[in-house]
N, C-alpha and C positions, 0 to 999 in steps of 0.2 A: 468623207474624212474618216480617219481611223479613230476609234475611241480613245479618250483621253488617257494619258499615262498617269498613274498614281504618283504621288510625291516620291521622287525617285532617290531619295537619300538612303533610307534604310533598306527598302526592297528594291525596290527600285526607290530766197531759196534758191534756193539756188538750183540751177540746172547743171551743176558742176559734176563732172564725172571723176571718180577715183577708183584705183585698183589697189587693194591692200595685199602686199606680199609678205609673208612671215618666213623667217629663216626656219629650216627644219628643226623640229624639237623632239623628234622620236621616230618611230617606225610609221610610215604612211599606212593609212587604212585603205582597204580596197573600196572603190566607189559602191554605194548602195543605192539602187534606184527604185524599186517597188516600194510603195508606201508602207505596206505590211512588214516588209523586211527592214525598212528604216526604223519603224517603231520597235521591232524586236531588237535591232542593234542599239537603239537608244536605251532600252531597258537594260541591256547587257552592259552598256557603258556606264550607266548609273550604278550598277552593282560593282563594277570595277573601281569607280571613284570613291565608293563608300569608305574604303580603307586608305585613302590617300594620306601620305605623310610627306609630301614634297616641300612643305614649308612649316614654319614654327607654329602657325595657326592651328595645326592638327593637335597640338598638345593640350589646348584649352577648349576645344569645341565639344559640344554634346553629340553632334553628328554633322555629316556633310549635308548641305542643302543644295541638292543637285539642280532641281527645276521641276516644274509641274505644268500640266496642260495637254493640249492636243499635239501629239507628235507629228502631225501633218498640217499644222496650222499655217495660214498665210501671213498671220500677224504674230510677231514675236516681240516681247518686251525684255529688255536687258537693263537691270538695276545695278547697284554698286556692290552690296554685300548683305548677308543675313543679319538681322538684328537679334534681340534677345528672344522674342517669341518664335522667330523662324528657326533659330538654333535649337529651341526646345521641341518644336513640332516637325522639323524637317521639310517645311513647306515655305517657299518665298512669299513675301507680302501678306502675312497674316495679322499684322499689327494695325494700328490706326491708318497708316499710309495704305495698307492693303485694302481696308474697307473703302477708303476714298477711291482707290483704283477701281474697285468693283462698281462704285457709283458712277464714275466717269465712263466706264464701259457701257453701263446700262443706259447712259444718256445718249449713246450712239447705237443702240440696238444690239449690243454684244454682251457676252458674259465671259467669265474667266475661261470656261471650257472651250470657247472658240479661239483661244489664243494659247501660246506657250510662254511661260515666264521664267526667267533665269536671272542670275547675277554674275558680275565679273568675277567676284570671289565666291567660292562655294562654302566658305567657313567664316564664322564671325570673328571680326577683329576685336581685340580687348576693348571693352567700354565703348564699342561702336566707333572707334577712331577711324581716321581715313586709311585706306589700304596703303601699304608700303610698296615701292616699285618692285622689290624682289618677290613679294606676295602676288602681285599681278602677274609678274613674268612666270611664276610657278603655275598659276592657276589658269591663265588665259587659254592654253591649249584645250582645256575642257570645253570652254565656250566655243572655240572654233569647231570642235568636233560636234557639238550640239547643233550649231548652225548648219554645218555640213549635212547632218542627218535629217534635220527638220525641214531644211530647204524653204524657209519663209520667203514671202515676196516682199514684206515690209518689216523692217526691224526698227522698233521705236526704242531709242536709248533714253533712259531716265536719269537725268543729272550729268554732272561733270565727268565722272570717272568712265562711265560706259561710253559716253559721247567721244571723249578724247581717244579712248582705246580703239573703237570701231571706225572712227573716221580717220585715224592716223594723224590728226592734227591737234595743235595745242589750244585752239579756240575753245573758250568756256561756253557753258550752256546759255548764259545771259545774252551772248552775241549770236548764237546760231539756233536757238530754239525755234521750232516752227518752219525751219528751212530744210527741206528734204534734199538729198543728193544721191546720185547713183553710185554704188560701190560694188566691189566683188567681194563677197564673203563666202567661205565654205565652198568656193569653186563655182558660185552662182551669182548672177547679177541681181542685186536687191536695191530697194529704196531704203536709205537710212534716214530716219526721222527723229532728230533730237527734240526732246521735250523736257520740261522740268520734272523733277521727281515729285510725286504726290505729297511727300512729307513737306515740301517747300510751302504748300498751301496750308499745312497745319500750323506752321510757325508765322507765316505772313498771309493772312486771309485774302488780301487783295490779289494773291497769285492764283486764287481759285479761278477767277475769270479768265486769266491767261491760259491756265490749263484746259478749261472747257473749250476755249476757242481753238487751241491746238489739237485737242481730241476731236473736235468737230470735223477736222479735215481727213481723219483716218479713213473713213469709208471710201471717200474719193481717191485717196492714195492707194488703197488696196486694189480698187478697180483699175487704176492706172498701172500698177505694178503687175497685175494679172494679165494685162493686155500686152505687156512687154515680153518678147521672146527671151527665155533664159539664156544667159551666156555661160558656156561651160569652159571653165579654166580651173585647173586644180590649185587649191590653196593648201594650207597646212592642216593636218589632224593634230594629235594630242597627248600630252602628258597629264599631270594631275595636281589637285589643290590642298586647302586646309584652314579652319577658324579657332576662335577662343572666347571666353568670358561673358560677364553679365552686365545688365542694365536694360532699360526699355528699348523697344525697337525703333531707334532713330537712326537714320542713315545720313552720313555727312556728305560734304562735297555736292550739295544740292544746287548751288548757284555757280 
């Protein structure tokens, strides 16, 4: 695996099968195959998005929170949006939910550097409110490009917004958590695995058991996904995002 990319803002069950097709949102990027080249392209893309002004969130953010972790990771987490601490530090999941995420990973023998972590939105919404449809539309091409470059085998969506966006379905996390499905993202076949956002357990302690149970399946799902021959089908690449304002790092749309 290639060394982990630094926080890239400033410097950088179903056995259901689904294929997500996105309408063109800009100039298509050339395919990048070699892991070292993909890591370099991811760093370059992070630099490019650091000055994004595609939506109103850019007016209030401290910085773009692009993503962090191993650019060649088999496991990728996708959350909702940066919170207060993420906006300040430029790194996703650094508040209390991030600490719980680290504990859950340790429970299955993994650490943050074994994964790649990103959000649907790269900028903080005011007061940590839910993302607006136009903000998601402006920002989602960044996520498609990240997935395209990282080429994860398993994408774990944390909470409602990431799950609905990447599954292309309206079903909420309460109904679909722990139910993996095969989808095509970034031109590659991956397992999509919806789970509750770690913050859900901070507000509803009984959810911790559910999270631990869903996390316990991750090693098995990674092995299963690694054994599956990748499907090459071109998806869409990418435009650009933006965030705003203050308050503790709480992300909504958890259920």
